[in-house]
C-alpha positions in Angstrom: 44.2 0.6 -40.5 45.7 -1.5 -37.9 46.1 -4.8 -40.3 46.8 -2.5 -43.5 49.9 -0.8 -41.4 50.8 -3.4 -38.7 50.9 -6.2 -40.8 54.4 -7.2 -39.6 52.8 -7.5 -35.6 50.7 -10.8 -36.8 53.0 -12.7 -39.4 54.4 -14.7 -36.4 51.5 -14.9 -34.4 49.6 -18.5 -33.9 47.3 -17.2 -31.2 45.6 -14.1 -29.7 43.3 -13.5 -27.4 40.7 -9.9 -27.7 39.7 -9.5 -24.1 37.0 -7.2 -24.0 36.4 -8.0 -27.4 32.5 -6.8 -27.5 31.1 -8.6 -30.4 34.3 -9.7 -31.8 34.3 -7.3 -34.8 38.5 -7.0 -34.5 39.1 -10.9 -34.0 37.1 -11.2 -37.1 39.0 -9.0 -39.4 42.3 -10.0 -38.0 41.2 -14.2 -38.5 40.3 -13.1 -42.0 43.4 -11.2 -42.9 45.9 -13.9 -41.2 44.2 -17.0 -41.9 47.0 -18.9 -39.2 46.5 -16.6 -36.2 43.4 -18.4 -33.9 41.6 -15.7 -32.2 40.0 -16.0 -28.8 37.4 -12.8 -28.1 37.1 -12.8 -24.1 33.6 -11.8 -22.6 32.9 -10.7 -19.0 29.0 -10.0 -19.4 26.1 -12.8 -20.0 24.7 -10.2 -21.7 27.2 -10.1 -24.2 27.9 -13.5 -24.0 24.8 -14.3 -24.7 24.6 -12.0 -28.1 28.1 -13.2 -29.2 28.1 -14.4 -33.5 28.3 -18.1 -33.4 30.9 -18.6 -36.3 34.1 -21.0 -37.1 36.9 -18.5 -37.1 36.6 -17.0 -34.0 36.5 -18.6 -30.1 34.4 -16.4 -27.6 35.2 -17.6 -23.8 33.5 -15.9 -20.7 35.6 -14.4 -17.7 36.7 -11.6 -15.8 40.0 -10.2 -17.6 41.3 -9.2 -14.3 41.4 -12.6 -12.6 42.5 -14.8 -15.9 43.0 -14.4 -19.1 42.8 -17.5 -21.9 46.1 -18.0 -23.1 47.8 -17.2 -26.1 50.6 -15.8 -28.0 49.6 -12.1 -27.4 46.8 -10.2 -25.6 45.0 -7.2 -27.4 43.6 -4.6 -25.1 41.8 -1.8 -26.6 
């Protein structure tokens, strides 16, 4: 629904960090809909990082969002 209803929000973005993005499902959907957007998913739990899918679409980054957030044009918190 977000991708369908809010397409214009993603048109000008070149990068996006999905903080606490779990398995990266939302970030992968954004990358597939908007090929020009580079997405990072920030994960802070080692067990979540170990289970993160490895693909060329999304970059998975470890870290605590209360201390640092990977640089991007936009940050998604959900």
